[in-house]
PALUM-343711 format. One record per atom (N, C-alpha, C): residue in three letters; atom name; x negated, y negated, z. Coordinates in pm, 1 decimal. Atoms other than C-alpha are relative to their C-alpha. Example, Ala and Ser with C-alpha at 12.3 -4.5 7.8 and 13.67 -1.06 7.14 Angstrom:
<r type="ALA" atom="N" xx="-89.0" yy="119.0" zz="0.0"/>
<r type="ALA" atom="CA" xx="-1230.0" yy="450.0" zz="780.0"/>
<r type="ALA" atom="C" xx="-90.0" yy="-120.0" zz="0.0"/>
<r type="SER" atom="N" xx="82.0" yy="119.0" zz="-6.0"/>
<r type="SER" atom="CA" xx="-1367.0" yy="106.0" zz="714.0"/>
<r type="SER" atom="C" xx="77.0" yy="-109.0" zz="73.0"/>
# end
This chain:
<r type="UNK" atom="N" xx="-12.0" yy="-47.8" zz="-121.0"/>
<r type="UNK" atom="CA" xx="-8792.8" yy="-16854.6" zz="6842.4"/>
<r type="UNK" atom="C" xx="-68.1" yy="-73.9" zz="112.5"/>
<r type="UNK" atom="N" xx="61.5" yy="69.7" zz="-111.6"/>
<r type="UNK" atom="CA" xx="-8851.0" yy="-17055.0" zz="7153.4"/>
<r type="UNK" atom="C" xx="-77.4" yy="90.9" zz="108.9"/>
<r type="UNK" atom="N" xx="68.8" yy="-72.2" zz="-103.2"/>
<r type="UNK" atom="CA" xx="-9102.7" yy="-16956.1" zz="7420.8"/>
<r type="UNK" atom="C" xx="78.0" yy="83.1" zz="91.7"/>
<r type="UNK" atom="N" xx="-84.1" yy="-62.6" zz="-78.8"/>
<r type="UNK" atom="CA" xx="-8835.6" yy="-16860.2" zz="7656.0"/>
<r type="UNK" atom="C" xx="80.3" yy="115.0" zz="-50.0"/>
<r type="UNK" atom="N" xx="-63.9" yy="-103.5" zz="74.7"/>
<r type="UNK" atom="CA" xx="-8656.4" yy="-16643.6" zz="7405.5"/>
<r type="UNK" atom="C" xx="-103.4" yy="107.1" zz="-23.7"/>
<r type="UNK" atom="N" xx="88.2" yy="-103.3" zz="27.8"/>
<r type="UNK" atom="CA" xx="-8975.3" yy="-16458.1" zz="7341.6"/>
<r type="UNK" atom="C" xx="-37.3" yy="57.5" zz="140.8"/>
<r type="UNK" atom="N" xx="10.3" yy="-50.7" zz="-140.3"/>
<r type="UNK" atom="CA" xx="-9048.6" yy="-16412.1" zz="7731.3"/>
<r type="UNK" atom="C" xx="125.3" yy="81.1" zz="34.3"/>
<r type="UNK" atom="N" xx="-115.4" yy="-71.2" zz="-41.9"/>
<r type="UNK" atom="CA" xx="-8690.7" yy="-16297.7" zz="7775.2"/>
<r type="UNK" atom="C" xx="8.0" yy="127.0" zz="-77.0"/>
<r type="UNK" atom="N" xx="15.8" yy="-123.1" zz="57.9"/>
<r type="UNK" atom="CA" xx="-8735.0" yy="-16029.1" zz="7508.8"/>
<r type="UNK" atom="C" xx="-110.2" yy="79.5" zz="50.2"/>
<r type="UNK" atom="N" xx="101.5" yy="-74.3" zz="-54.3"/>
<r type="UNK" atom="CA" xx="-9066.2" yy="-15924.1" zz="7658.5"/>
<r type="UNK" atom="C" xx="35.0" yy="59.3" zz="123.9"/>
<r type="UNK" atom="N" xx="-56.9" yy="-75.3" zz="-138.0"/>
<r type="UNK" atom="CA" xx="-8904.6" yy="-15871.8" zz="7998.5"/>
<r type="UNK" atom="C" xx="97.9" yy="105.9" zz="-16.2"/>
<r type="UNK" atom="N" xx="-89.5" yy="-130.4" zz="19.5"/>
<r type="UNK" atom="CA" xx="-8625.7" yy="-15657.0" zz="7860.3"/>
<r type="UNK" atom="C" xx="-92.4" yy="123.7" zz="-58.6"/>
<r type="UNK" atom="N" xx="77.9" yy="-119.7" zz="36.3"/>
<r type="UNK" atom="CA" xx="-8895.5" yy="-15439.6" zz="7679.6"/>
<r type="UNK" atom="C" xx="-77.2" yy="64.8" zz="123.7"/>
<r type="UNK" atom="N" xx="57.6" yy="-47.8" zz="-134.1"/>
<r type="UNK" atom="CA" xx="-9073.1" yy="-15428.4" zz="8029.6"/>
<r type="UNK" atom="C" xx="111.8" yy="79.3" zz="81.6"/>
<r type="UNK" atom="N" xx="-109.4" yy="-66.3" zz="-87.8"/>
<r type="UNK" atom="CA" xx="-8735.1" yy="-15321.9" zz="8202.2"/>
<r type="UNK" atom="C" xx="38.2" yy="136.0" zz="-74.5"/>
<r type="UNK" atom="N" xx="-15.8" yy="-137.7" zz="70.2"/>
<r type="UNK" atom="CA" xx="-8685.7" yy="-15043.0" zz="7920.6"/>
<r type="UNK" atom="C" xx="-101.8" yy="96.1" zz="22.6"/>
<r type="UNK" atom="N" xx="112.9" yy="-115.4" zz="-21.6"/>
<r type="UNK" atom="CA" xx="-9018.9" yy="-14901.2" zz="7964.5"/>
<r type="UNK" atom="C" xx="5.6" yy="51.4" zz="151.1"/>
<r type="UNK" atom="N" xx="-6.8" yy="-45.3" zz="-126.6"/>
<r type="UNK" atom="CA" xx="-8969.1" yy="-14893.5" zz="8335.9"/>
<r type="UNK" atom="C" xx="95.9" yy="111.3" zz="13.3"/>
<r type="UNK" atom="N" xx="-92.1" yy="-90.1" zz="5.3"/>
<r type="UNK" atom="CA" xx="-8656.2" yy="-14709.3" zz="8294.4"/>
<r type="UNK" atom="C" xx="-33.9" yy="140.2" zz="-64.8"/>
<r type="UNK" atom="N" xx="49.3" yy="-131.8" zz="69.7"/>
<r type="UNK" atom="CA" xx="-8808.2" yy="-14462.2" zz="8041.6"/>
<r type="UNK" atom="C" xx="-92.7" yy="78.5" zz="68.8"/>
<r type="UNK" atom="N" xx="99.3" yy="-79.2" zz="-64.4"/>
<r type="UNK" atom="CA" xx="-9086.3" yy="-14374.1" zz="8267.3"/>
<r type="UNK" atom="C" xx="89.6" yy="72.9" zz="122.9"/>
<r type="UNK" atom="N" xx="-95.2" yy="-65.6" zz="-115.7"/>
<r type="UNK" atom="CA" xx="-8809.3" yy="-14310.1" zz="8550.7"/>
<r type="UNK" atom="C" xx="63.2" yy="126.5" zz="-67.4"/>
<r type="UNK" atom="N" xx="-47.7" yy="-103.8" zz="61.7"/>
<r type="UNK" atom="CA" xx="-8649.4" yy="-14077.7" zz="8297.0"/>
<r type="UNK" atom="C" xx="-74.1" yy="123.6" zz="-20.8"/>
<r type="UNK" atom="N" xx="101.6" yy="-88.7" zz="27.3"/>
<r type="UNK" atom="CA" xx="-8967.4" yy="-13901.5" zz="8216.9"/>
<r type="UNK" atom="C" xx="-33.0" yy="59.2" zz="129.2"/>
<r type="UNK" atom="N" xx="28.5" yy="-53.0" zz="-161.9"/>
<r type="UNK" atom="CA" xx="-9044.3" yy="-13860.4" zz="8598.4"/>
<r type="UNK" atom="C" xx="101.4" yy="94.0" zz="25.0"/>
<r type="UNK" atom="N" xx="-103.2" yy="-76.9" zz="-36.0"/>
<r type="UNK" atom="CA" xx="-8700.4" yy="-13702.3" zz="8650.1"/>
<r type="UNK" atom="C" xx="-21.4" yy="145.6" zz="-87.3"/>
<r type="UNK" atom="N" xx="16.4" yy="-123.4" zz="67.7"/>
<r type="UNK" atom="CA" xx="-8753.4" yy="-13473.2" zz="8362.6"/>
<r type="UNK" atom="C" xx="-106.3" yy="101.0" zz="11.6"/>
<r type="UNK" atom="N" xx="123.2" yy="-72.4" zz="-21.8"/>
<r type="UNK" atom="CA" xx="-9097.8" yy="-13363.1" zz="8426.7"/>
<r type="UNK" atom="C" xx="-5.9" yy="55.9" zz="142.6"/>
<r type="UNK" atom="N" xx="-13.7" yy="-60.0" zz="-132.9"/>
<r type="UNK" atom="CA" xx="-9039.9" yy="-13296.5" zz="8799.1"/>
<r type="UNK" atom="C" xx="109.4" yy="78.8" zz="32.0"/>
<r type="UNK" atom="N" xx="-127.2" yy="-63.6" zz="-28.8"/>
<r type="UNK" atom="CA" xx="-8697.1" yy="-13172.6" zz="8770.3"/>
<r type="UNK" atom="C" xx="68.7" yy="-38.3" zz="122.4"/>
<r type="UNK" atom="N" xx="-39.6" yy="61.1" zz="-112.9"/>
<r type="UNK" atom="CA" xx="-8617.5" yy="-13370.6" zz="9068.7"/>
<r type="UNK" atom="C" xx="39.8" yy="-135.9" zz="-6.8"/>
<r type="UNK" atom="N" xx="-65.9" yy="138.2" zz="-0.3"/>
<r type="UNK" atom="CA" xx="-8407.6" yy="-13680.7" zz="9125.2"/>
<r type="UNK" atom="C" xx="18.3" yy="-54.7" zz="141.9"/>
<r type="UNK" atom="N" xx="-16.7" yy="50.3" zz="-145.2"/>
<r type="UNK" atom="CA" xx="-8430.3" yy="-13704.5" zz="9511.7"/>
<r type="UNK" atom="C" xx="-12.3" yy="-131.3" zz="30.0"/>
<r type="UNK" atom="N" xx="32.6" yy="146.3" zz="-45.1"/>
<r type="UNK" atom="CA" xx="-8561.4" yy="-14049.0" zz="9518.8"/>
<r type="UNK" atom="C" xx="90.2" yy="-111.2" zz="-60.7"/>
<r type="UNK" atom="N" xx="-74.6" yy="99.4" zz="94.2"/>
<r type="UNK" atom="CA" xx="-8291.5" yy="-14200.2" zz="9289.2"/>
<r type="UNK" atom="C" xx="147.6" yy="54.6" zz="60.7"/>
<r type="UNK" atom="N" xx="-146.5" yy="-0.1" zz="-61.2"/>
<r type="UNK" atom="CA" xx="-7923.5" yy="-14264.2" zz="9441.0"/>
<r type="UNK" atom="C" xx="80.9" yy="-23.0" zz="-140.9"/>
<r type="UNK" atom="N" xx="-96.8" yy="9.6" zz="123.9"/>
<r type="UNK" atom="CA" xx="-7640.5" yy="-14190.5" zz="9178.9"/>
<r type="UNK" atom="C" xx="82.8" yy="-132.7" zz="40.4"/>
<r type="UNK" atom="N" xx="-63.6" yy="132.7" zz="-12.8"/>
<r type="UNK" atom="CA" xx="-7453.6" yy="-14463.9" zz="9359.1"/>
<r type="UNK" atom="C" xx="-46.0" yy="-115.7" zz="-47.0"/>
<r type="UNK" atom="N" xx="82.4" yy="111.5" zz="36.0"/>
<r type="UNK" atom="CA" xx="-7721.8" yy="-14710.2" zz="9318.1"/>
<r type="UNK" atom="C" xx="-26.1" yy="-13.0" zz="-155.3"/>
<r type="UNK" atom="N" xx="33.5" yy="-1.5" zz="150.1"/>
<r type="UNK" atom="CA" xx="-7789.6" yy="-14626.2" zz="8964.3"/>
<r type="UNK" atom="C" xx="137.7" yy="-49.7" zz="-58.2"/>
<r type="UNK" atom="N" xx="-135.2" yy="45.1" zz="53.2"/>
<r type="UNK" atom="CA" xx="-7389.3" yy="-14665.7" zz="8900.9"/>
<r type="UNK" atom="C" xx="14.9" yy="-145.8" zz="28.8"/>
<r type="UNK" atom="N" xx="-26.1" yy="146.3" zz="-22.9"/>
<r type="UNK" atom="CA" xx="-7391.8" yy="-15005.9" zz="9055.2"/>
<r type="UNK" atom="C" xx="-97.5" yy="-75.0" zz="-82.6"/>
<r type="UNK" atom="N" xx="88.6" yy="63.2" zz="91.3"/>
<r type="UNK" atom="CA" xx="-7698.3" yy="-15105.2" zz="8858.9"/>
<r type="UNK" atom="C" xx="70.5" yy="-7.0" zz="-155.0"/>
<r type="UNK" atom="N" xx="-52.4" yy="-12.0" zz="145.3"/>
<r type="UNK" atom="CA" xx="-7530.9" yy="-14981.9" zz="8541.2"/>
<r type="UNK" atom="C" xx="128.9" yy="-107.2" zz="-20.6"/>
<r type="UNK" atom="N" xx="-126.8" yy="74.3" zz="6.4"/>
<r type="UNK" atom="CA" xx="-7201.2" yy="-15170.2" zz="8622.4"/>
<r type="UNK" atom="C" xx="-61.7" yy="-146.3" zz="-22.8"/>
<r type="UNK" atom="N" xx="72.8" yy="124.5" zz="-2.7"/>
<r type="UNK" atom="CA" xx="-7418.3" yy="-15487.5" zz="8676.0"/>
<r type="UNK" atom="C" xx="-50.3" yy="-28.1" zz="-150.3"/>
<r type="UNK" atom="N" xx="70.3" yy="10.3" zz="126.9"/>
<r type="UNK" atom="CA" xx="-7604.3" yy="-15431.3" zz="8346.8"/>
<r type="UNK" atom="C" xx="122.7" yy="-38.7" zz="-103.1"/>
<r type="UNK" atom="N" xx="-126.9" yy="14.4" zz="94.3"/>
<r type="UNK" atom="CA" xx="-7261.6" yy="-15408.9" zz="8155.7"/>
<r type="UNK" atom="C" xx="52.0" yy="-124.6" zz="16.9"/>
<r type="UNK" atom="N" xx="-44.1" yy="136.9" zz="-23.6"/>
<r type="UNK" atom="CA" xx="-7115.0" yy="-15720.7" zz="8314.7"/>
<r type="UNK" atom="C" xx="-92.7" yy="-109.2" zz="-67.2"/>
<r type="UNK" atom="N" xx="93.0" yy="94.3" zz="53.8"/>
<r type="UNK" atom="CA" xx="-7421.3" yy="-15915.3" zz="8226.6"/>
<r type="UNK" atom="C" xx="0.2" yy="-1.8" zz="-151.4"/>
<r type="UNK" atom="N" xx="1.4" yy="5.7" zz="145.5"/>
<r type="UNK" atom="CA" xx="-7414.2" yy="-15796.0" zz="7860.1"/>
<r type="UNK" atom="C" xx="123.2" yy="-57.8" zz="-44.1"/>
<r type="UNK" atom="N" xx="-113.1" yy="49.7" zz="40.2"/>
<r type="UNK" atom="CA" xx="-7062.5" yy="-15876.3" zz="7833.6"/>
<r type="UNK" atom="C" xx="-5.2" yy="-180.1" zz="20.0"/>
<r type="UNK" atom="N" xx="17.5" yy="145.4" zz="-17.6"/>
<r type="UNK" atom="CA" xx="-7138.8" yy="-16238.1" zz="7971.1"/>
<r type="UNK" atom="C" xx="-93.0" yy="-35.2" zz="-112.5"/>
<r type="UNK" atom="N" xx="78.5" yy="53.5" zz="102.6"/>
<r type="UNK" atom="CA" xx="-7419.2" yy="-16263.1" zz="7715.3"/>
<r type="UNK" atom="C" xx="63.1" yy="6.6" zz="-139.8"/>
<r type="UNK" atom="N" xx="-78.4" yy="0.5" zz="125.2"/>
<r type="UNK" atom="CA" xx="-7193.1" yy="-16165.0" zz="7433.6"/>
<r type="UNK" atom="C" xx="100.3" yy="-111.4" zz="-4.1"/>
<r type="UNK" atom="N" xx="-83.4" yy="124.6" zz="-5.6"/>
<r type="UNK" atom="CA" xx="-6945.8" yy="-16437.6" zz="7538.7"/>
<r type="UNK" atom="C" xx="-69.9" yy="-133.7" zz="-30.0"/>
<r type="UNK" atom="N" xx="61.4" yy="140.5" zz="16.2"/>
<r type="UNK" atom="CA" xx="-7215.5" yy="-16693.0" zz="7532.6"/>
<r type="UNK" atom="C" xx="-59.1" yy="10.3" zz="-151.9"/>
<r type="UNK" atom="N" xx="44.6" yy="-17.5" zz="137.6"/>
<r type="UNK" atom="CA" xx="-7329.2" yy="-16564.4" zz="7182.7"/>
<r type="UNK" atom="C" xx="-164.5" yy="-27.5" zz="1.7"/>
<r type="UNK" atom="N" xx="137.3" yy="13.9" zz="2.0"/>
<r type="UNK" atom="CA" xx="-7695.6" yy="-16578.7" zz="7297.1"/>
<r type="UNK" atom="C" xx="-79.1" yy="125.2" zz="-49.2"/>
<r type="UNK" atom="N" xx="36.5" yy="-128.2" zz="66.5"/>
<r type="UNK" atom="CA" xx="-7858.7" yy="-16334.1" zz="7063.3"/>
<r type="UNK" atom="C" xx="-114.0" yy="67.0" zz="43.3"/>
<r type="UNK" atom="N" xx="113.6" yy="-75.2" zz="-67.8"/>
<r type="UNK" atom="CA" xx="-8188.3" yy="-16286.2" zz="7229.3"/>
<r type="UNK" atom="C" xx="32.8" yy="66.2" zz="141.1"/>
<r type="UNK" atom="N" xx="-31.2" yy="-70.2" zz="-121.3"/>
<r type="UNK" atom="CA" xx="-8032.3" yy="-16185.6" zz="7547.6"/>
<r type="UNK" atom="C" xx="84.4" yy="124.0" zz="-39.7"/>
<r type="UNK" atom="N" xx="-88.0" yy="-116.5" zz="32.3"/>
<r type="UNK" atom="CA" xx="-7768.6" yy="-15960.6" zz="7373.9"/>
<r type="UNK" atom="C" xx="-114.4" yy="112.1" zz="-52.3"/>
<r type="UNK" atom="N" xx="111.9" yy="-105.5" zz="51.6"/>
<r type="UNK" atom="CA" xx="-8074.7" yy="-15796.9" zz="7185.8"/>
<r type="UNK" atom="C" xx="-72.3" yy="70.9" zz="107.6"/>
<r type="UNK" atom="N" xx="82.0" yy="-54.4" zz="-117.9"/>
<r type="UNK" atom="CA" xx="-8257.5" yy="-15734.9" zz="7516.6"/>
<r type="UNK" atom="C" xx="89.5" yy="91.3" zz="90.6"/>
<r type="UNK" atom="N" xx="-77.7" yy="-62.6" zz="-87.1"/>
<r type="UNK" atom="CA" xx="-7946.3" yy="-15632.0" zz="7732.1"/>
<r type="UNK" atom="C" xx="63.0" yy="134.9" zz="-71.7"/>
<r type="UNK" atom="N" xx="-71.5" yy="-119.7" zz="74.6"/>
<r type="UNK" atom="CA" xx="-7800.6" yy="-15366.0" zz="7469.5"/>
<r type="UNK" atom="C" xx="-101.2" yy="117.0" zz="33.7"/>
<r type="UNK" atom="N" xx="73.8" yy="-117.5" zz="-14.7"/>
<r type="UNK" atom="CA" xx="-8110.3" yy="-15144.9" zz="7488.0"/>
<r type="UNK" atom="C" xx="-32.1" yy="39.1" zz="163.3"/>
<r type="UNK" atom="N" xx="9.3" yy="-19.7" zz="-145.4"/>
<r type="UNK" atom="CA" xx="-8121.1" yy="-15187.5" zz="7883.3"/>
<r type="UNK" atom="C" xx="95.1" yy="75.3" zz="30.8"/>
<r type="UNK" atom="N" xx="-131.2" yy="-84.7" zz="-28.7"/>
<r type="UNK" atom="CA" xx="-7768.5" yy="-15056.3" zz="7894.3"/>
<r type="UNK" atom="C" xx="-13.3" yy="123.8" zz="-44.1"/>
<r type="UNK" atom="N" xx="7.4" yy="-128.9" zz="62.8"/>
<r type="UNK" atom="CA" xx="-7842.8" yy="-14774.1" zz="7676.3"/>
<r type="UNK" atom="C" xx="-96.1" yy="87.1" zz="78.1"/>
<r type="UNK" atom="N" xx="92.0" yy="-82.9" zz="-63.7"/>
<r type="UNK" atom="CA" xx="-8162.2" yy="-14644.1" zz="7840.6"/>
<r type="UNK" atom="C" xx="28.7" yy="12.7" zz="138.6"/>
<r type="UNK" atom="N" xx="-34.5" yy="-17.6" zz="-117.6"/>
<r type="UNK" atom="CA" xx="-8019.6" yy="-14711.4" zz="8194.5"/>
<r type="UNK" atom="C" xx="111.2" yy="116.0" zz="19.9"/>
<r type="UNK" atom="N" xx="-102.4" yy="-105.9" zz="0.8"/>
<r type="UNK" atom="CA" xx="-7721.0" yy="-14478.2" zz="8096.0"/>
<r type="UNK" atom="C" xx="-54.6" yy="136.0" zz="-15.9"/>
<r type="UNK" atom="N" xx="65.4" yy="-132.9" zz="30.0"/>
<r type="UNK" atom="CA" xx="-7962.0" yy="-14218.1" zz="7966.8"/>
<r type="UNK" atom="C" xx="-72.8" yy="38.6" zz="141.5"/>
<r type="UNK" atom="N" xx="58.5" yy="-48.0" zz="-103.8"/>
<r type="UNK" atom="CA" xx="-8146.8" yy="-14222.1" zz="8299.1"/>
<r type="UNK" atom="C" xx="117.3" yy="44.5" zz="102.4"/>
<r type="UNK" atom="N" xx="-105.4" yy="-36.3" zz="-89.6"/>
<r type="UNK" atom="CA" xx="-7818.3" yy="-14195.1" zz="8480.5"/>
<r type="UNK" atom="C" xx="34.4" yy="157.4" zz="-37.9"/>
<r type="UNK" atom="N" xx="-44.3" yy="-129.9" zz="53.4"/>
<r type="UNK" atom="CA" xx="-7717.5" yy="-13896.1" zz="8270.3"/>
<r type="UNK" atom="C" xx="-114.4" yy="98.6" zz="50.6"/>
<r type="UNK" atom="N" xx="93.5" yy="-89.3" zz="-43.8"/>
<r type="UNK" atom="CA" xx="-8053.5" yy="-13733.0" zz="8335.7"/>
<r type="UNK" atom="C" xx="-7.9" yy="33.5" zz="147.6"/>
<r type="UNK" atom="N" xx="-0.9" yy="-19.7" zz="-139.9"/>
<r type="UNK" atom="CA" xx="-8039.8" yy="-13776.1" zz="8701.6"/>
<r type="UNK" atom="C" xx="122.1" yy="107.3" zz="25.8"/>
<r type="UNK" atom="N" xx="-128.5" yy="-88.5" zz="-34.1"/>
<r type="UNK" atom="CA" xx="-7686.4" yy="-13614.1" zz="8712.1"/>
<r type="UNK" atom="C" xx="-32.2" yy="152.0" zz="-63.9"/>
<r type="UNK" atom="N" xx="48.8" yy="-126.6" zz="48.1"/>
<r type="UNK" atom="CA" xx="-7811.4" yy="-13330.0" zz="8480.4"/>
<r type="UNK" atom="C" xx="-81.2" yy="80.1" zz="86.9"/>
<r type="UNK" atom="N" xx="109.4" yy="-48.0" zz="-81.1"/>
<r type="UNK" atom="CA" xx="-8118.5" yy="-13258.8" zz="8693.3"/>
<r type="UNK" atom="C" xx="62.7" yy="36.6" zz="125.3"/>
<r type="UNK" atom="N" xx="-42.7" yy="-52.8" zz="-142.3"/>
<r type="UNK" atom="CA" xx="-7967.3" yy="-13261.5" zz="9020.4"/>
<r type="UNK" atom="C" xx="129.9" yy="56.8" zz="17.3"/>
<r type="UNK" atom="N" xx="-126.0" yy="-73.6" zz="-21.3"/>
<r type="UNK" atom="CA" xx="-7624.4" yy="-13144.4" zz="8949.6"/>
<r type="UNK" atom="C" xx="99.7" yy="-94.6" zz="77.5"/>
<r type="UNK" atom="N" xx="-92.4" yy="83.3" zz="-64.0"/>
<r type="UNK" atom="CA" xx="-7471.2" yy="-13445.7" zz="9134.6"/>
<r type="UNK" atom="C" xx="104.5" yy="-61.5" zz="-85.7"/>
<r type="UNK" atom="N" xx="-102.4" yy="60.5" zz="82.7"/>
<r type="UNK" atom="CA" xx="-7137.7" yy="-13534.8" zz="9019.4"/>
<r type="UNK" atom="C" xx="62.9" yy="-121.5" zz="76.4"/>
<r type="UNK" atom="N" xx="-57.5" yy="89.1" zz="-78.8"/>
<r type="UNK" atom="CA" xx="-7017.7" yy="-13750.5" zz="9307.7"/>
<r type="UNK" atom="C" xx="-111.8" yy="-118.0" zz="48.8"/>
<r type="UNK" atom="N" xx="80.7" yy="105.5" zz="-55.5"/>
<r type="UNK" atom="CA" xx="-7168.4" yy="-14045.3" zz="9501.7"/>
<r type="UNK" atom="C" xx="-117.0" yy="66.7" zz="81.6"/>
<r type="UNK" atom="N" xx="114.0" yy="-57.6" zz="-74.0"/>
<r type="UNK" atom="CA" xx="-7514.7" yy="-13979.6" zz="9657.6"/>
<r type="UNK" atom="C" xx="-139.4" yy="-16.9" zz="-36.8"/>
# end
């Protein structure tokens, strides 16, 4: 594995950890006021588009990194919706 591949995977791990801390904060405070459901939806759409692009490029390190980011961001989105009761944009 090239150095850039290793750094890419490490950056994806960092992104996942950040999202997991966000989920933990929402869960423990039972509040998601500082998170916008619309903003999270836009970020998730971007994450999926990037994942699809990486799949078409067949770049394994990027696919390995982007897949878990997609999943953990979806869990954060779900947690925010469940905690705040938001169903629409806001």
